[in-house]
N, C-alpha and C positions, 0 to 999 in steps of 0.2 A: 544658570551655568549651562553652557553648551556641551553636549555629550555625543561622542561618536562621529560617524561620517568622515573618518580620517582620509580614506581613499578618495572620496569625492572632493573633499577640500583640496587635497594634494593636486589632483588633476585640474581642478578649476584654477588654482593658483599658477600652475604651469602654463595654462592657456593665457591667463592674464599677463604673465611675465614674457610671453612671446612678443608682445608689443604690436602684433599685426591683427588683422581682422579675425575674430573668432565668433562662432555661433554655437552656443550650448543649448540643447533641448533637455529640459528637466521635467519629468512627469511621474505620476504615481497617484495612488488613491488618496482621498481626503484624509486629513489628520496624520499623514505619514511624515510630515516635517520638511516639505519641500521649501516653503517660504522661510522657515527658520534656518535651513541650510544656506539659502541665498543671502539672508541678512547677515549670517556669520561670515560668509565669504566676502561680502562687500565692505566690511568694516575697514575704515581707513582708506578706502578707494573712492575716487570721484565717480559717483553713481547717480543715475536718474532711474528711479523706481516707480513704475506705473502699474497699478493694480486695476485691471479692467473689471467692470461690473456687469451684472445682468441688467442692462439698461439699453437705451437707444444709442445709435451711432453718434448722434449729436452730443449726448451726455458724456460718452466716452472720449470724444474728441475734445470736449471742454476740459475733462480731467487730465488728458494727455498734455494739453496745452499748458495747464498749470504746472505739471511736473517738469516739462521742458523749460518753461519760463522761470521756475523756481519761486513762484509766488502765487497766492490765491487770486490776486487781481491781474495776473498776467493775461495779455490779450489772447483771444481764442483764434487759432489758425483757421483759415477759410476752408481747408479740407485736409484730409489725412496725408495727401502727397506733400503739402507744404510743411506739415508738422514733422513728418519723418525726414524730409530733406533737411530741415533745420537741425534735427537730432543728429543725423550723420555729419552735417557740416561742423557741429560742435566737436566732433572727434577727428577733424582733419589734423589738428596739431596736438591734441591732448588725449591720453588714454582715458576712455570713459566706459563704464559698464552701464549698459542700457537694459533694464529688466522689464519685460512685459509679463506680469503675473496674471494667471488665469486667462491666458491667450485665447482659449476657446470662446470665452464670453465676448472678447473683442471681435473675433472672426464671425460670430453669430450676429452681432449687431451691425458689422460692416463687412460684408462677404468678400469685398475686394482686397482686404488687407494682406492676405497671403501673397497674391500676385504683386501687389505694390511693394511688399518687403523683398520679394524676389528681384524686382527691378532695381531697388535701392542697393541690395547686396551685390548684384552683378556689376553695377556701375561704380561701386566704391570699394570692393573687397581688396583690390591691389594696393590701395593707398590709405584706406581708413584705419584708424586706431580704435575703432569701436569694438567692444566685446558685447555681443547681443545675447541675452538669455531669454528664451521663450519657455514659460512654465505653465503647466496645466494639470488639472485633476481628472479631466475626462480622458482616460487612457485610450479608449477607442478613437477619439478625435485626434489625439496627439500621434498615435501610431499610424493612422490612415491619412489625416489631413496635414500633418506636418512632416512626418518621417516617411510616409508612403510614396510609392513610385509615381502615383498620379498627382501628388501634391505639387503646386508651383515651387514649394520650398525644398523639394527633394534634391539632395546633393549639396545643399547650402550649409547644413550643420557641420561643424568640425568635431563635435562630440555629443553624445547623448547619454543621459543618466536616468535610468528607471529606478526611482527611489523605493526601496522595499522596507517593510517593517523590520525592526531590529530582531536579530536572532536572540535566543535565550542568553547566550554568552555576551552579546552586545548590550543586553538589557540589564545586566548585573549591577552596574553603577547606580541604578535607580532603587536597588533592593538592599543596600548595604546595611540597613537597620534590622533586617529580618534573618531568621535562621535559614539553612539551606532548603529544607522541604517547603517552607513558605515562599521562597524565591520561585520555585517551580509553579506553585499555585498562582502567584501573582502574574507570572508570565502567561499562564493559561487563561486568565480572565482578561488580559489586555492584548494578547496576541503580538506583543512587541511594538504596538503603535505608539510612537513617542508622545502624542498628546494625551493618551490614556495613561501612559507610564508616569507622566508628570503629576497626575491627579492622585497617585498613591501617596498617602500620608505616612511618613516614617514614624510618627508619634502614635499611630493607632495599630491595633492588631489586624491580622488578615480578616478576621470576622467583621470587625468594625468597618474596615475599608470596603468590604463587599456590601455590607448593609448600607453604608453612607452613599456609595456610588451607584449601586444597582437596585437596592431593595427599599429605597425611600423615594417617594413621589417627586421630591425636589432634587434628587441625586443627578449628578451631571451625566451619568450613563444610563439612567432609567429609560429614556426614550431615544437613545442614540441610534440604534438600528433603524427605527421608524423614520427619524429625521434624515438619515443618510439616504434611505430609499426615496424619500420625497424630494431630496435635492438632486438625485442622479437620474431618476427614472420617471417616465410619464404615467405608468400604471402601478403605483406602489402597492395597492391592495392585492393585485394579482401576484406580484413578486413576493409579497409577504406570505401568501398562501403556499407558494412553491417552496420557499425557505422553510416554512413550518413543516411541510411534508418531508423534506429531507432531514430536518432535525428530529423528526419522530421516527425515522428509520427507513423511509423509502429511499432507495438508492439507484434504481434503474429507471430509465426514461419512461417506460410504460407504467411502472408503479407510480411514479410521481404524477404523470399526466392523468391517470385514472383517479388517484386520490384528490387531485385538484379539479377534476372535471374539465380538463382542457385537452384539445386535440394534440396528439404527440408532436406533429410538426410545429405547431405554435409553441408548445412547451419547450421544444428544443431551442427555439429562438430566444425565449425568455431566459433559459439556462445559459445560453451563449453570452447574453448581456451580463448576467451575474458572474460569469467566469471572467469577463473583461474587467469587472470591478474588483476582482480578487475576493469575492464573497464565497463563491462556490468553485470547486475544482472537479474536473473530469479525470478519473483515474483508471488506469489499466494495470493488470498484473505486469510487473516491470519487464518481464521477458516477452510480453505479447505485443502485437501490433493491431489485431483485429478489434474494431470498435464494438463488436458484439459483446465483448466481455467488460465493457466500460461501466463504471458506476459514478454517481455524483455524490460528493460529500461537501460539507461546509468547510471551507478552507480558512475562513476568518475565525480565529479562536474566540474573540469577543462575541461574535454572532452565535457561535456554538454554545457558549455559556449563557448568553441572554435568552436564546430560544429554549434552552433546557430548563432554566430556573426562573427567569423573569416573566417571560410571555405567559406561561400557564398560571402565574400567580398575580397577574396585574390587579385584579379586584382587591385582593388581600393587601397588596402593597399600597394601593391608593387609599385603602382604609386605615393605614397606619400599622399594619401587622408585619412589617418587614422583618423584625426580629423573630417572629414566629415562623415566617417562611424560611429563614435561615436555619432555625432549630429543627424544623420538621421535614425540610426538603433538601436544602443545600448541604447541611452538615452530614446528612445520611447518605447522600449520593455524590458528593464532590470527589470522593476517593475514586469511584468508578469513572467519573468524568475525566480524571487525570490520566487514564490509561493512554489515550491517543496523544495527549500532551507530552507524556514521557517518551513515547515513540518518536515524536518530532524532535525532542531534545537529544535523544540518542543519535538520530540521524545527523543532527547538527554537530554533535561531538565527533562523529566519524569524519565529517568535513574538516573540523578543527585539527584532527589528527593528520589528515591528508596535507593540510597546510604546513605541518611540521615534518612531513615526510616520515610519519611514524606508522604507516600502514604496511602490511606485508606485500601489497602490490598496488599499482595505480589503477583504480577502477574507472570504467567508462560510464556506467549507469548505476544508480542507486534508487531503491524504492521498495514498495511492498509487493508481495506475491501471494496470490491465492489461486487455487485450482483443484482439480480432482486427483485423488489418490486411487489409481485403478486397482492396486493390490488390496487395499483395505476397504475399497468402495465407500469413500467418504471425502468430504471437502477438507483441504488443508489450507492453512494460512501462515505465512512467514512474515514477521514484523519488518525485517530488513533484509534485503538481498542486494549486494553490490557485486558487480562482476565485470570482467573484461577477458575476452578470449576464453582460455581454459582455466581461469582462476575465479574463485567466488568467495565472498565473505557472507555468512549467514548470521543474523542477529535476532535475539529474542529479548524483549523488554518487559520487565515485571515491576509495576508500581504496587507492591504489596509489602505489608509490614512483616509477615513471616519470612524467614530466610528461604531463598530459592534453592530447590533441591535437585537431586540427580534425575528426577523424572523430566525436568525441563531440558536438560542436556540430552537425555535419551531420545526425547521426542524430536529435538532438532537434528540429531544424527540421522534418525529415520527419514526426516523430511529431505535431507540432502541427497538421499538415494533416489529421489524423483528426478534428479538432474545428472548430467554426465560431466561435471567439471573435474578436471584432473587434480587441481590444487584447491583445497577447501580449508577455510578458517571459520571457527565458531566463536562468536562473541556473545556473552550473556551479560545483560545489564540488570541490576537490582536496585530497588529503592533503598533497601537496608543492608542485607548481607546474604551470604551463601552458607549452606550447611557444610559441616566439616567433611562429610563424605564427598560432596561435590568439589570442595577445595582440594582434597587429596587426589581425586580423579583428574581434575584439571591440571594438577602439577605433573601428572604422568604423561599428559598429551601436549605435544608442542604446538598444536594448532588451536588450542582452546584458550580464550582469555576471559577472565571474570572481572567485571567493572562495576564497582559500587557507585551509586549516585554521588556520594560525597567526594569521590576521587576524581570526578569529572571537572572540577573547578580548577 
């Protein structure tokens, strides 16, 4: 069953229905569901689907020829120009969707393909009924070599789609068999990646799913980060060390470089590649612009879970002790691991409220803030700050079983005094509940909202 991607499907169908030349560029990290989206879109449509491979130009030309000819024994075109000319000619009188999946593989095997496609598009775009889809997992390649200003294909696309992981709320259809707290945990271990979401078994408990997927040597996600690094990067061992350093708490460039024994300028290049893959993110306090305050965090939730619980326990897992790893490590520390996950869910909830026009003001930026409190001479951290001009929304997120009390509201009120916003709203998010004192106090304050996790659905 196909789930989600309604906006993308709607736009793709609008392009198809135009009847004229269209070129859609679809890209995103591996496992995010690009090909699945395309296959859902082309159902019932006249389509030629070519999946390029990491092979030679001759091999890819042979595969492309078979796709165009519609048979395994179709004659091989003498060159790519002949093949693409035949493809465009097919669309002179008939609406055809022509998909090149993993376009970066084709471009690497035959470097002239982008220029050739540019010529074909320019010669045929006024009359052709072709809908061309270029799809790729190498985000840096797609952004620079397909969408970038220096690319021969620059300006030829009529739409572009960067396919992102599902949000928590978009992931909910995969979790229908689980209770609400478990839904958050399952989102936290999959990061909303569709391929990982489909591996969750509704017939098993969260514990059994984690053990089967991550803590068993034959589990489908046991070696997933390692496999992804090998597929995408030339020095997977170096990248692995960098990710391990970030996962263990190093967040600033110098800290990461020192821990890994890599020069800072080289480390910065490695981090840039990890950011391009969506594995790492570079974060600043939301109100800041100076890179001096930037930190690096694992952006991919599955990587965050894997490096926290799987990587340190590899020997035990291979020895068949996955259940023990769960009992003695995962079960004891998963609650703390969920803190950042819950923050992300709360941010997504604010965006959902914005879509319904249910916020007190339309914000321009939203993120995390940290910095110095000169009065108290200490560092402060605010989970969520959304602001625009003289209005701000401050949020605090607590994934705790005990009810959230007055102290949390009092701390947040004090933190707002570090800023000079005229209009201030305070939103407190709780996994379970709030104390009666806090509920009574919030009822007296028009700018305070208390949100229980179970009310976010």
